[in-house]
C-alpha positions as CSV (number, residue, x, y, z in Angstrom):
1,M,94.5,97.1,107.8
2,A,97.2,95.9,110.0
3,T,100.9,95.7,109.2
4,S,103.0,93.1,111.0
5,T,106.8,92.5,110.9
6,L,108.1,89.0,110.6
7,S,111.5,87.4,110.1
8,T,112.1,85.3,107.0
9,T,112.1,82.2,109.2
10,E,108.7,83.0,110.7
11,A,107.3,84.0,107.3
12,R,108.5,80.7,105.8
13,A,106.8,78.7,108.6
14,R,103.5,80.7,108.2
15,F,103.6,81.3,104.5
16,L,100.2,79.8,103.5
17,S,98.3,81.5,106.3
18,L,100.0,84.8,105.5
19,V,99.0,84.6,101.8
20,K,95.4,83.9,102.7
21,D,95.3,86.6,105.3
22,A,96.9,89.2,103.1
23,G,94.4,88.4,100.3
24,S,91.3,88.5,102.4
25,A,91.9,90.9,105.3
26,Y,94.0,93.6,103.8
27,S,96.9,92.7,106.1
28,R,100.5,93.6,105.2
29,Y,103.6,91.9,106.3
30,V,107.1,93.4,106.4
31,I,109.5,90.5,106.1
32,T,113.0,91.1,107.6
33,Y,116.3,89.4,106.8
34,R,118.9,89.7,109.5
35,G,116.8,92.3,111.2
36,R,116.4,94.6,108.2
37,P,113.2,95.0,106.2
38,E,113.7,93.4,102.8
39,A,110.2,92.6,101.4
40,V,106.5,93.4,101.9
41,M,103.7,90.9,101.4
42,M,100.2,92.3,100.6
43,G,97.1,91.1,98.8
44,A,96.9,91.4,95.0
45,E,93.9,93.7,95.1
46,E,95.7,96.2,97.4
47,F,98.8,95.9,95.3
48,E,96.8,96.8,92.1
49,G,95.4,99.8,94.0
50,W,98.9,101.0,94.8
51,L,100.0,100.6,91.2
52,E,97.0,102.6,90.0
53,T,97.7,105.3,92.5
54,L,101.4,105.5,91.4
55,E,100.3,105.7,87.7
56,I,97.9,108.5,88.4
57,A,100.5,110.4,90.6
58,S,103.1,110.1,87.9
59,S,101.0,111.6,85.1
60,P,102.1,115.1,83.9
61,S,98.5,116.5,84.2
62,W,98.2,115.4,87.8
63,K,101.6,116.8,88.7
64,Q,100.6,120.2,87.1
65,A,97.3,120.2,89.0
66,L,99.0,119.4,92.3
67,A,101.6,122.2,91.7
68,K,98.8,124.6,90.9
69,A,96.9,123.6,94.1
70,R,100.0,124.1,96.2
71,R,100.5,127.6,94.7
72,E,96.9,128.5,95.4
73,D,97.2,127.2,99.0
74,R,100.3,129.2,99.7
75,A,98.5,132.3,98.3
76,G,95.7,131.6,100.7
77,R,93.1,130.8,98.0
78,R,91.2,127.9,99.6
79,L,87.6,126.8,99.6
80,S,85.8,125.6,102.6
81,L,84.2,122.1,102.8
82,E,80.8,123.7,102.6
83,A,81.7,125.6,99.5
84,V,82.8,122.4,97.8
85,V,80.1,119.9,98.9
86,G,77.4,122.2,100.2
87,R,76.1,122.6,103.7
88,R,75.3,119.4,105.6
89,R,71.7,119.0,106.7
90,P,71.1,117.5,110.1
91,A,70.2,113.9,110.0
92,A,66.5,113.1,110.2
93,R,65.4,111.9,113.6
94,R,64.2,108.4,113.8
95,S,61.1,107.7,115.8
96,K,61.4,105.1,118.5
97,P,59.6,101.8,117.8
98,S,56.4,101.4,119.8
């Protein structure tokens, strides 16, 4: 997931390849105009993911849950990773092929 910065002139010259790359390789392009960032090009699938994340993060129930989690964290009430997902077992050893 790379992010590159391009001028509008360079983006115009490479437009088709940028579109293909953004759609298939999860690349992002920040496009500048007169040296200032003005736009971002990314693939449609990644954009949809961003929109979904923003929708979830703006829901009142999510905001309430986040506020509660922050209060609990400040109060020192935390769970360890092991308490949440259980203790990890060591990976089974593979025998070497003969």
